[in-house]
N, C-alpha and C positions, 0 to 999 in steps of 0.2 A: 561521420559514420564510425571511425575508429574509436572516438571518445565514447560513443554510446555503448559499444561492445565492452569497453573496459569497465564502465559503470555497471553494466548488466551483470558482470562476473563478480563484482564486489558485494557479496552477500554474507550472511552468517556462516554459510558453508565454507567460505574461503578463509575464515578466521580460525587459526589453530593455536593451541598451546602445547609446546613441545616439553617433554620431561628432559632432565639434564642429559640423559644418555642419548636421546634422539638429537638433541641440540649439538652435542660434541661431534657425533658422527656426521651430521648434516653440515656443520660449520667447523670443521677441524682447524682451519686456519686461525680462528679466534683463540685457540688454545695452544697450538704447537707450531704456528707459523706456516711455512711452506710445506706442502705435501709433495716435495720433489722426489727424484729417484735416488738421491744419495750422492749426487755429484757435487753438491755444495755443502759446506760444513754447517750451514744453518738450516739444512733440510730437516723435516719433521722427524725422520727416523732417529736422528741424533738427539733431538730434543726429548724424545721418549726415554732414551737411555739417560740423558742428563737429569731428567726429573726423578728417576729412580736413584741415581747416584747422589743427588742433592740431599735426599733423606738420610743416606749413609753419612754424608758430611756433617749434617746437623747433629747426629748422634756423637760424632767425634768432637765437635765443637763444644758439646755439653760435657765432655770428659769421659765418654764411653766408647770403647772399641778402638783398636789401633790398626785394624787391617780390613780391607775391602777386596773381595774377590769378584772379578768380572769375566764373563765368558761371552764371546760373540762369534757365532758360526754364520753360515750362509743366511739363515733366517732367524734362529733362536737367540735370544739375549737373556742373560741372567746376571744378577748381582746379589752378593751376600755380605752383610756387615755383621759385626760382632758387638753391637751396641746393646741396649736394654731389651730390644724386641718390642713390637707392637703389643699392647695389652691383648691377651688372647680373646677376651670376650668382645673386643671391638675390632678385631682383625677385618672381618667382612665389611663393616661400616667404613673403616679407614681407607680401604682400597676401592670402594664401590659407591659410597654415598657422598655426593657433592657437598662441599663446605663442611667436611667433618675432619677434625684433627686436633692436635694439642698445641699447634703453633699460634693459636689466637691468644694463648696465655703467655705473655712475654716473660714470665718467670721461668717457664720451662724452655722456651726457645727465644732468648732475648734478642739475638742478632742472627736470625735464621735467614736462609736463602729464600725459602718458600713460606708465604704467610697466609695464602688464601684457600688452602684446602682443596686445590684442583688437580695438581700435578699427577699423582699416581692414578687418580680416577680417570684422567684423560688417557693415560697409557692403557689402562684396562679397557676403556671404551673403544679404543682404536686398534685393539689387538684381536686377532682371530682366536688366540688362546692366551690366557693369563693365569698364572699360578702364584700364590703368595703363601708363605708360612712364617710363623713367628715362634721363637723359642724363649721361654722364660722359666727359670728356676726348675729345670727338669721336665717341663711340660711343653708340648708342641701342638700347634693348631694349623691346619692346612685348609685352603679354600681355592677352588678352581672356577674359572669363568670363560665364557665365549662371547666376544663382542660386548663385554661389560655386564653380561647376565650370568648370575651364579648358576653353576651346573653341578658342583659337588661341594657340600659343606661338611667337611670331615669332623669327626668327633675329636676332642682333645685326647692326646696320647702321651705316654711317658717316653722320655728320651734322655740320652746322655750327651746330646749335642750342647755346644756352648750357646749362651744367650745371643739373640740377634734376629735379623729379619732377612728373608730370602724372597726375591722377586724374579719371576721368569715370564717372558712374553714373546709372542710371534706377531709382528705387525701385520695388519690386514691388507692383503694385496689389492683389494677392491678400492682402498683409499690411497695406498702408496704403490702406485703402478710401476712395475719394472724396477723396483728398488734393489739396491745393492749397497753394502757397507764398504766404505773406503777406510781401511784400517789405520792409515796414516792420520785421518781425522780423529779417530777414537783415541789413538795413542797421544795425539796432541792435546786432546781434552783431558786425558788422565794426567799427563805431565803437568798441565796447568793446575789441576787439583792438588798435586803434590807440593808445588811451589807455595800454595796458599795455605797448606795444612802441614807444616813441617812436622816430621815424625810419623805421619800417617802413611802406612804402606799399602800400595795398590798392587794387586796381582792380576794382570790382564792377559788372558790366554796363555798363562804359564810364565809370563815375563814380569819381573818385579820392578816397581817404580817407587822411589822415595826421595825426599829432599830434606836437607838439614839447614840450608841457608836461604830458603825462600826465594824472593825475587832476584837476589844475587845469582842463585843457581839458574834462574830463568834466562837472564841476559848472558850468563856464561855459556849456556847451551846454544842460545840463538846466535850469538855473535862470535866471530873469530877473535879471540883475545889479542892476537897479533895485529888485528886491524883496528883496535881501539886506540883513540888518541890519548887516553889516560885511563887508569884503573877504574873499575866500576865503583861509583859512589852508592853506598847502600846505607839507608837511614831508616830506623825503625822507632816507633813510639806507640803509645796506646791508640789502637784503632786505625793506625795508618802506617804504611810501609812504602818506601819508594826505592828504585834503583835506576841509575842513569849513567850514560857516557856518550861520547861522540865517536863517529867512525870516519872513514874516508869515502863513504858511499853517498849516493844522492838520496834525497827525500828524508822524511821523518818516519820514525817507527815507534809505535806505542802499544803497550798492553795494559788494559785497565780491568779492575776487578772490584766487585762489591760483595761483601759477606761471602767470599769464596766463589762468587759467580763471575765467569769471564764475560764481560760486557763487550761483545764484538763491535758494537756500534758506538761505544764510548758513552757519552752523556755528560752530566754536569760535573762529575768528579774529574773526568779527563780534561774537559775544557778548563777547569780551575787549575789543574796540574800544569797545563801548557802556559797559561797566563802567569802562574806563580813562578815558573822557571824564568820567564822573561823579566819579570819584575825584580826578582832576587838577583839575577845576573847584572842587570843594569845598575842596581843599587850598589852591588859589591864593587864593580869596576868604575863606578861613577861616570859611566858613558851611556849615551842614549843610542845603543846599538839597535839596528833594525831588527824587528821581530823575526823576519825571514833568515837573517844571518845567524841569529842565536840558535834557532831551531833546526837549521839545515844540518843534516847528517846525524841528528840526535837519535838515540835509542833509549827509551825510558819505559818504566813500568810503575804503576801506582795501584795500591790496594787499600780500600777503606772498609771499615766495619761500622755500620750505623743501625739505629733502631728504625724499624718500619720503613724500609726503603720503598720508594715509589718508582716503578719501571714504566716505560712507555708501551709495553705489551706484555702478554702473559709469558712470552718466551724469555723475558728478562735480559734482553741483549743491549738495552740502552737505559741508563739511569735518568730519571726525571726529577729526583729530589733536589730542591733548592735550599730551603731552610731545614736545618737538622732538627729532628724530633726531640722535643723537650729542652731545646737550647735556643739562645737568642741569636747565635751566629749562623751564617749561611755556609754552604759547602765551599764557596770561594774563599771566605774568611778563614775557615778551618784549615784548608790546605795551604793558603798563603802564610798564615802564622807559623805553621810547621816548617815550611821551607825557609822562611825568613830567619828563623832561629837555627835550624839544623844544617841547612845547606850553607848558609853564610858562615857559620862556625867551622864547618868542614873545610871550606875554601881558605879560611884564614889559617887553619892548622896544617893545611897541605898546599904550600905555595907552588910546588911543582905541578900539581893537578890544576891549580888556578891558572898558571902560566900556559899550560897545554890547552886548556879550554879557551882561553882568550885567543891564542894563536889560531885555533880552528875557526873561531868567529871571524877573525880578520881575513882568513883565507876565503871563507864563504863570501865575505863582503867584496873582496877583490874579484872573485870569479863572477859574482852577480853583475858587477859594473862592467866587466870585460865583455859579457855577452849581451848587455843591454842594447847596444847599437845593432848587433846582429839580430837580436830578437825583434826589434822594431821593423827592420827590413824584411824579415821572414814573415811577420804578420801582414805586411803590405803585399808581399808576394802571394800569400795564401788568399787574400781578398781578390787579387787580380785573377788568380787561377779559377775563381768561381767554383770552389770545391763542391758546393751542393748540387751543381749541375753536371760536373765532369767526372768527379771521383766518387761522390757519395750519393747513393740513392737512399734518402732519409725515410724514416717512418713518419706517418701522417701526424701522429700526436706527439708534439714536442714535450720535453720533460716539464717545462713550466706550466703546461696545461694538464699534466697527469696528477692523479692522486698518488699518495705515497706508496700504496700497495701496488699500483700499476707500474710505478717506476722500476720495481724489482723484476718486471717481466720484459723490459726493453733489452734488445740484443743488437749488436753490430757484428755482422759476418765480414771477416777480412778475407778476400779471395784474390786469386791471381788470374788475369786474363779475362777477355770478354765473354767467352763461352760459359765459364764457370759462374761468373757474376750474373750473366743473363739467366741461367737456369735457376739460381737462387732467387733472383729478383722476381721472376714470374711465379714462383711457387711459395714465396714467403707470406707471412701475415703483414701486410703493409702498415697496419696500425702500430705495431710494436717492434717490427724487425727491419733493420736497415742493412745496406750492403756497401762496403768500401772496396773498390777495385784497385789492386796494385798494378803497377806497370813493370813487369819483369821482376827479377830478384832484387830485394832490398840490399842495402850495403851491410857488410859484416862490421858491426860497430864495436866489437869486443876490444876493450882497452882504450877506446876513444873518449874524448871529453864531451860534455853536454853541448858544446858548440855545434857538434854534428847534427843534433836534433833540429837546429834551426837552419843550418847550411845545406843539409840534404833535403831535396824537394819532397821525396816520398815520405820521409819521417816527419817533416814539418807539416805536411798536409794531413797525415794520419793523426798527429797530435791535435791539430785543429778539429778534425772530425770528431775526436773523442772529447774535445773541449777541456783539455788538461794543460793548455799552454801556461796557465797561471797557477792552477792548483788542481790536484786530483779530486778534491772535494766537489769540484764542478763537473765531474764525470757525467757525460751525457747518456751513457748506456750502462746498465748494470752488468750485462754479460758481454764480454769481448771474445768472440768465437773465431779462432783461426780455422779457416776452411780451405785446405789445400788438397791437391791431387794425391792419390795413394801410390805415388811412385817416387823415384829418387829425387827428382827436381822438387816435387811437392814437399818431401821431408826436409830438403835443404831450406826451402822458403820458410817452413815452419820453425826450424832452428834459428834462422836469422831473425824472425819476428820475436821469438822468445828471448833471444839475446838482447834485443832492443828493450823489451819490457824489463828483463832482469837487471840490465845495466843502468837504465835511466828512470824507470818507474816501478821499482820493486813493490811498492805499496799496492799496485793493482793485482799483483800475484798474491801478496800477503793477505789481501782482503777478498780473495777468491773471485775476482772479476774475470780472469783470463782462463779460457777453456779451449779444448780441441774438439772439433766436430768429427765424430766417427760416422763414416758413410760405408755402406756395404761394398765389399770387394767383389761379390758374385751375385748373380741372379740365376736361380735354378727354377725352371718352370716347365709345365706342359699346358695343355688346353684347359685343364681344370684348376690348376693351382700354381701360385707363384710364391717362392720363398727367397728372401733376401738374406745373404750370409755375410758375416763380418770376419770370419776366419776360415782357414782351410778345413778345420774340423767341422764347422757348421756346414760347409759345402758338402762334405762327404756324407754327413747325416741327412742332408736334404736330398741328395741323389738316391740314397737308400730308401727314403720315404716316398719319393716321386717315381723312382724306377730308372732303369738304364736308358730309356728313351728321352730323358729330360734334356731340355735345351739349356746349356750353361753359358752365361755371359760373364766375362771378366771386365769390371769397370776400372779402367786405368786412369781416367780423369773425370772430374766432376761434370765437365761439359758433355760427357757421354751419357749421363743420366738425364732423362727427359724431365721437363718441369713438372709434369703430372706425377712422375715417380718421386721427384725430389721433395714434393710436398709431404710425402710419407716420412721423410727423415729429418725435417727441420721444424716440424710442428708438434703434434701430440706424441709422436714416437721418437722424438729427437734423442740422440745418444751423445752425451757430452762427457769427455774425460777431463777432470780438473787438472790444472797446472798447480801442483802443490809446492808450497814454500819449503825450502830446505835450509839447514843451518849454513852459516857463512862459509865454513870450511868446505862443505860439499858444493856449495854454489861456485866458489872460486875454482875448485877442481873441475867441476862439470864444464864451466865456460872455457877454461884453459884447454881441457881435453878435446872438446868438440869444436870450439870456435877459434882457438889459438892457432899459432903456426903449426905446421905439420910436425907434431911431436913424435919421438920414437915410439912411445906407448901407443899412440893412435895408429901409427903405421903397422906395428906388430899386431894390433887387434884386427885391422882390416885383412892382413895377410892370413892370420890364423882362422878367421871366420869367413873368408871369401867363399861364396857359393857359385859354382859354375854350372850352367845349364847343360843338358845332355849333348846338344849339338856342339857346344864349345868343348866339351870333354872329348868328343870324337875328333874335332879339329886339332885339339891339343895333342891327342894321341898320335894322329897322323904326322904332326910336326916332329914329335919326339922320335917316331919310327924312322923318319927320313934322316933326322940328325944323327941317329945311331947307325 
């Protein structure tokens, strides 16, 4: 019966041909990736900004313009370069006609970031308001659009402005629901642009960013120099630049770029870089060191410039190019040849660095062998604990059965206690959302070694639930959401979990996998309306809106929110605060300050900021009066 109904609806009337504008607005994910709310650095609202900045970068790469000005407010975004400016007669076409641009001609844009003539048009189509103007040789042309459609085509006017292009847009809230900009993400994006375009100055919301030493500056900023085992190795040649060192931390840390584009998901160039490091190190020391020991605690960056790069998506976050355009060599050969010559020469000329690098490798080898036995016992314990029945309420569709795009939607909520995990379990999307229940407060692991990950039952089981006991590349869930109560105990558990991730699995934070679930603190309602409030200010506004007879509920624990209500906060209207990577110096200070032994600074902070409730004030006043 169902088959007949489907066949009956498949007629000429059901066959449609969409124009480019309709297609972008109907399928935005094909052009700008996720249409998230801005809590992830790869959400679409940042891709819109990136597409505009990429055009500014291309101008600089061609030798035009040394300054880019960017402004981002609550909704409006603007970018101004001082390049040649879009040809005035083609301004409207270049920002509104698909597959229109100069980058098809490799003479004009030989190693450009964007080559398919889509980027700015997608920004235009997905914006409720879009404005562009170009200045060339004393003349200025302005065009304005709404949702990709031209609304005002201004006549060319005379001006004394410098040559260049200006783009302004407001993302469409119908497509990017509840979006907000995390300025740390934008700052990080802009800083990466400076490292890849030395000498180009960015001004973002009044702050100036510029780099003179490229990837060396990137690692210098990201890492605490005192924590490096040897000075940063910085090697540059035609179309390739690398920087690397080793630290005392756990995990591997890489930053990869293609034609000035930050490839968050890596790709063929990053894989080739990793393999080339191992090959070069083994050959230099004439030792067959284990790959894990060579790359443990490494921090590295690689940037390549190639013609006609092939990316695995329109958002250009992962490079797919294998064989280099117009050449016989592959990406792997290109990078290996560079490192075999440059890195090998560097280590021969700098014996102290070579000695320090080898000592770090040997240390990693010792530590790996020390925990090998503990790890084996821990794995056996995890199996006996039957984690999938007792601790983990898994999602129905396992990652091996999911398509790549669905993997990005999987979430693990980490909760404390039966009531909280029960509420989330009943209200979650069982296909894509899983729940891990903690038993009490986890251990404060600050300053401890990785042995504790296997010796401590809670941490060991959590590691197995995430499927990261061997490598974080096997991560089972894209989003790891810490969901704790909005009270002192809940905040403490949150800090303990974040310390665990920062200490042993910083890559999870660095790659934007770890987030905090924001749940409402108050419910304000009457018989006609219910408003959930996340702050005291929102509560006061809700009371004014509903009236003084409103019923006000303070949610102190997740278990106090009914499963029916909880569904409102973990599905379509979920609010997630990202855990943002900070530089090593800040990380070290934060962990020591909050999770180290009771430091005088933390004691002073608590004393200076102690809030006493009114009843306690009265009691304190009575005590003072008696004592006096």
